[in-house]
C-alpha positions as CSV (number, residue, x, y, z in Angstrom):
1,X,-117.3,-133.5,-66.5
2,X,-119.7,-132.2,-69.3
3,X,-121.9,-130.4,-66.8
4,X,-119.1,-128.5,-65.2
5,X,-117.8,-127.7,-69.2
6,X,-121.4,-125.9,-69.3
7,X,-122.1,-124.6,-66.7
8,X,-118.6,-122.6,-66.7
9,X,-119.7,-121.8,-70.3
10,X,-123.0,-120.6,-69.2
11,X,-121.5,-118.0,-66.6
12,X,-119.1,-117.0,-69.0
13,X,-121.6,-115.8,-71.8
14,X,-123.2,-113.7,-69.1
15,X,-119.9,-111.8,-68.5
16,X,-119.7,-108.4,-69.6
17,X,-116.6,-109.2,-71.6
18,X,-118.1,-111.8,-73.6
19,X,-121.2,-109.5,-74.2
20,X,-119.0,-106.7,-75.5
21,X,-117.7,-108.8,-78.4
22,X,-121.1,-109.8,-79.3
23,X,-121.7,-105.8,-79.5
24,X,-118.9,-105.9,-81.4
25,X,-120.3,-107.8,-83.9
26,X,-117.9,-110.6,-83.2
27,X,-119.3,-114.1,-84.6
28,X,-119.9,-117.0,-83.3
29,X,-116.9,-119.1,-83.1
30,X,-114.7,-116.3,-82.7
31,X,-116.3,-116.2,-78.9
32,X,-116.0,-119.5,-78.8
33,X,-112.2,-119.8,-80.0
34,X,-111.2,-116.9,-77.8
35,X,-113.2,-116.5,-74.7
36,X,-115.0,-119.7,-73.8
37,X,-112.3,-122.3,-74.8
38,X,-109.3,-120.5,-72.8
39,X,-111.6,-120.1,-69.9
40,X,-113.0,-124.0,-70.2
41,X,-109.2,-125.8,-70.1
42,X,-108.6,-125.7,-66.4
43,X,-111.8,-127.2,-65.8
44,X,-111.8,-129.8,-68.6
45,X,-108.4,-130.7,-67.4
46,X,-108.9,-131.5,-63.9
47,X,-111.6,-133.1,-64.7
48,X,-109.2,-135.3,-67.7
49,X,-106.8,-136.1,-65.0
50,X,-109.2,-137.6,-62.5
51,X,-110.8,-139.8,-65.4
52,X,-107.1,-140.8,-66.1
53,X,-106.1,-141.3,-62.5
54,X,-108.8,-143.3,-62.1
55,X,-108.8,-145.3,-65.6
56,X,-105.1,-146.2,-64.4
57,X,-106.0,-147.5,-60.9
58,X,-109.3,-149.6,-62.5
59,X,-106.9,-151.0,-65.0
60,X,-104.1,-152.2,-62.3
61,X,-106.6,-153.7,-59.9
62,X,-108.8,-155.8,-62.7
63,X,-104.8,-157.4,-63.3
64,X,-104.3,-158.1,-60.0
65,X,-107.5,-159.8,-60.0
66,X,-106.6,-161.1,-63.0
67,X,-109.7,-159.8,-65.2
68,X,-107.3,-158.6,-67.8
69,X,-105.6,-159.6,-71.4
70,X,-102.8,-162.0,-70.2
71,X,-100.4,-161.2,-72.8
72,X,-100.2,-157.7,-71.9
73,X,-98.0,-156.0,-69.2
74,X,-99.6,-155.0,-66.3
75,X,-99.1,-153.2,-63.1
76,X,-101.5,-154.6,-61.7
77,X,-99.9,-158.3,-63.1
78,X,-96.9,-157.0,-61.7
79,X,-98.5,-156.2,-57.9
80,X,-100.4,-160.3,-58.1
81,X,-96.4,-161.8,-58.6
82,X,-95.3,-160.1,-55.8
83,X,-98.1,-160.4,-53.2
84,X,-96.7,-163.9,-52.5
85,X,-93.3,-162.7,-51.5
86,X,-94.6,-159.8,-49.9
87,X,-95.9,-162.5,-47.1
88,X,-92.0,-164.0,-47.2
89,X,-91.2,-160.3,-46.2
90,X,-89.7,-159.4,-49.4
91,X,-91.0,-156.2,-49.9
92,X,-88.6,-154.3,-52.9
93,X,-90.7,-156.2,-55.9
94,X,-93.8,-154.9,-54.3
95,X,-92.7,-151.5,-54.1
96,X,-90.9,-152.0,-57.7
97,X,-93.9,-152.5,-58.9
98,X,-96.5,-150.3,-57.1
99,X,-94.1,-147.3,-57.2
100,X,-94.3,-145.8,-60.8
101,X,-97.9,-146.5,-60.3
102,X,-98.2,-143.6,-57.9
103,X,-95.7,-141.7,-59.8
104,X,-97.5,-141.9,-63.3
105,X,-100.8,-140.4,-61.0
106,X,-98.6,-137.6,-59.4
107,X,-96.9,-136.4,-62.2
108,X,-100.2,-136.5,-64.2
109,X,-101.7,-134.4,-61.5
110,X,-98.7,-131.8,-61.3
111,X,-98.9,-131.4,-65.4
112,X,-102.6,-130.4,-65.1
113,X,-101.5,-127.9,-62.2
114,X,-98.8,-126.1,-63.8
115,X,-100.8,-125.9,-67.0
116,X,-103.7,-125.0,-65.5
117,X,-101.6,-122.0,-63.4
118,X,-100.3,-121.4,-66.8
119,X,-103.5,-120.5,-68.7
120,X,-104.6,-118.2,-66.2
């Protein structure tokens, strides 16, 4: 994520509008705040959403395997409990545990897409 942000920042430093602002005497903080940060927002936001989705899935997997704190609720624990019922043909506990998990990741992706378009 940081390599992508650094590469984008280096590309922006070579842009004409950045050099023009520098030639007009704009300070470093002004250039970063007005030119670099708004351009880096979509790059960082998309990376953050990917990391968020990965973290949610890893937490659910660890809870499913029983490697999480026993007193904390988790979607993974719900999926583990619904597994025995799924073998008997009762599918709705599995759906009730997995659908919100998928919906959370989908909503995060849609939010990142829309805020990335708003900054363009």
